[in-house]
C-alpha positions as CSV (number, residue, x, y, z in Angstrom):
1,M,0.1,-0.1,0.3
2,T,1.5,3.2,-1.4
3,T,-0.5,6.6,0.3
4,M,0.2,9.7,-2.3
5,T,0.4,13.3,-0.9
6,I,-1.8,15.7,-0.8
7,E,-0.2,17.3,-3.6
8,E,-0.3,14.5,-5.8
9,L,-3.8,13.9,-5.5
10,S,-4.2,17.6,-5.8
11,K,-2.6,16.7,-9.6
12,K,-4.7,13.8,-9.8
13,L,-8.3,15.7,-8.7
14,G,-7.1,18.7,-11.5
15,K,-7.5,16.7,-14.4
16,I,-11.6,15.3,-12.8
17,D,-14.1,17.9,-13.2
18,F,-17.0,15.5,-11.1
19,C,-17.9,14.0,-8.3
20,M,-20.7,11.7,-6.7
21,F,-21.4,14.1,-3.9
22,N,-23.4,11.9,-1.1
23,T,-25.3,13.2,2.0
24,H,-27.6,11.7,4.6
25,S,-31.2,12.5,4.4
26,G,-33.5,13.4,7.3
27,S,-35.0,9.6,7.2
28,G,-31.6,8.0,7.0
29,R,-31.4,6.9,3.4
30,I,-28.1,7.9,1.7
31,E,-28.7,10.7,-1.2
32,T,-26.5,11.0,-4.1
33,R,-25.8,13.7,-6.9
34,P,-23.8,14.6,-9.3
35,M,-21.4,17.8,-8.6
36,S,-19.0,19.6,-10.5
37,N,-16.1,20.6,-8.6
38,N,-15.8,24.0,-11.1
39,G,-12.0,23.4,-11.7
40,D,-11.7,24.8,-7.8
41,V,-8.9,21.9,-7.5
42,E,-5.9,23.5,-5.3
43,Y,-6.9,20.6,-3.2
44,D,-5.6,21.1,0.7
45,G,-8.3,18.4,1.5
46,D,-11.2,21.4,1.2
47,S,-13.8,20.5,-1.9
48,W,-15.9,23.7,-2.6
49,F,-19.5,23.4,-4.5
50,F,-22.0,26.1,-5.4
51,S,-25.7,25.2,-5.0
52,F,-29.3,26.8,-4.2
53,E,-30.5,26.9,-0.6
54,N,-33.5,25.4,-1.2
55,T,-32.1,22.0,-2.0
56,R,-32.3,18.2,-0.7
57,K,-28.5,18.3,-0.3
58,V,-28.2,21.9,1.8
59,S,-30.9,19.9,3.9
60,D,-29.2,17.3,4.4
61,I,-25.9,18.9,5.3
62,N,-28.0,21.4,7.8
63,H,-29.6,17.5,9.5
64,N,-26.6,16.0,9.3
65,S,-23.1,17.6,8.0
66,G,-21.3,14.0,6.9
67,V,-20.6,14.2,3.4
68,T,-18.7,11.7,0.9
69,L,-17.3,12.7,-2.7
70,T,-16.5,9.9,-4.8
71,F,-14.0,11.0,-8.2
72,T,-13.0,8.6,-10.7
73,A,-10.7,9.3,-14.0
74,P,-10.7,7.3,-17.1
75,P,-7.8,5.2,-17.8
76,S,-5.2,6.3,-19.5
77,L,-4.4,5.9,-23.5
78,L,-1.4,3.5,-22.8
79,G,-3.9,1.1,-20.6
80,K,-3.0,2.1,-17.2
81,P,-5.9,2.3,-14.8
82,G,-8.1,5.5,-13.8
83,I,-7.6,6.4,-10.3
84,F,-10.9,6.3,-7.7
85,I,-10.7,9.4,-5.2
86,A,-13.2,8.9,-1.8
87,V,-13.6,11.6,0.4
88,E,-14.9,11.0,3.7
89,G,-15.9,14.8,5.4
90,E,-18.0,17.1,6.9
91,G,-20.1,19.6,5.0
92,R,-20.6,23.2,6.1
93,V,-23.1,25.5,4.5
94,I,-21.6,28.6,3.7
95,R,-23.4,32.3,2.6
96,D,-20.8,34.6,2.3
97,K,-20.8,36.9,-0.4
98,T,-16.6,37.3,0.2
99,Q,-15.8,33.8,0.0
100,F,-18.2,33.3,-3.3
101,A,-16.0,35.3,-5.4
102,E,-12.9,33.7,-4.0
103,H,-14.2,30.3,-5.2
104,W,-16.2,31.4,-8.1
105,A,-15.4,30.0,-12.2
106,K,-17.1,32.1,-15.0
107,D,-19.1,28.8,-16.1
108,L,-20.4,28.8,-13.1
109,D,-22.8,31.8,-15.0
110,R,-24.9,28.9,-16.9
111,W,-26.2,28.3,-13.8
112,F,-26.4,31.0,-12.0
113,P,-26.7,34.3,-14.1
114,E,-26.2,36.6,-11.8
115,G,-23.2,35.5,-10.2
116,I,-22.9,35.8,-6.8
117,D,-25.5,37.7,-6.5
118,T,-27.8,35.4,-7.9
119,P,-30.6,34.5,-5.3
120,G,-30.1,31.6,-2.9
121,I,-26.9,30.7,-4.1
122,V,-24.8,29.4,-1.0
123,L,-21.6,27.5,-1.2
124,I,-20.8,23.9,0.4
125,K,-17.5,23.1,1.6
126,V,-16.6,19.5,2.5
127,S,-13.7,19.2,4.4
128,A,-12.1,15.7,4.4
129,R,-11.4,13.6,7.0
130,T,-10.1,10.9,5.4
131,I,-9.2,10.3,1.9
132,Q,-8.8,6.6,-0.1
133,H,-7.5,6.1,-3.4
134,W,-7.2,2.9,-6.2
135,D,-5.8,3.2,-9.0
136,G,-5.8,-0.2,-10.0
137,E,-1.6,-0.6,-8.9
138,E,-1.9,0.8,-5.6
139,N,-4.0,2.1,-2.9
140,G,-3.7,4.1,-0.1
141,R,-5.3,6.4,2.9
142,I,-4.7,10.0,3.8
143,N,-6.1,10.4,7.4
144,M,-6.4,14.4,7.7
145,P,-5.8,16.2,10.9
146,R,-8.8,17.4,12.9
147,A,-9.1,21.6,13.0
148,D,-10.0,21.0,16.5
149,A,-7.1,18.8,16.9
150,S,-4.4,22.2,17.1
151,A,-7.0,24.1,19.6
């Protein structure tokens, strides 16, 4: 078992746009939907997603902040398997326009036509607790330091 560094993982994630975003619903079921990271992948253990306030995922996070993200990249042209990445972490809903601006990408105008001033827009931050990866040859796990561990 070999574990990549967070920097190596960031380079891999930079090539993957969409993930499956999993939350726990109020009924206890796991809800899954595709979400784009919008190219915001200078990965340090935090993932960022824009959404509308009145969605099930926001309601789910407000009820239970446990979130799982799964990413996959296709095999290379030379036949090397792609990579699979699973992130288990904590979701938090952010309503601060300053943070919206820090994570905004022009392509988001497609879904949020008024930019960061779109009514009902929120930013979801997912802070990783553990990250597992598999590439067909090696696998590993990164345990992220807890923010409250240093306090």
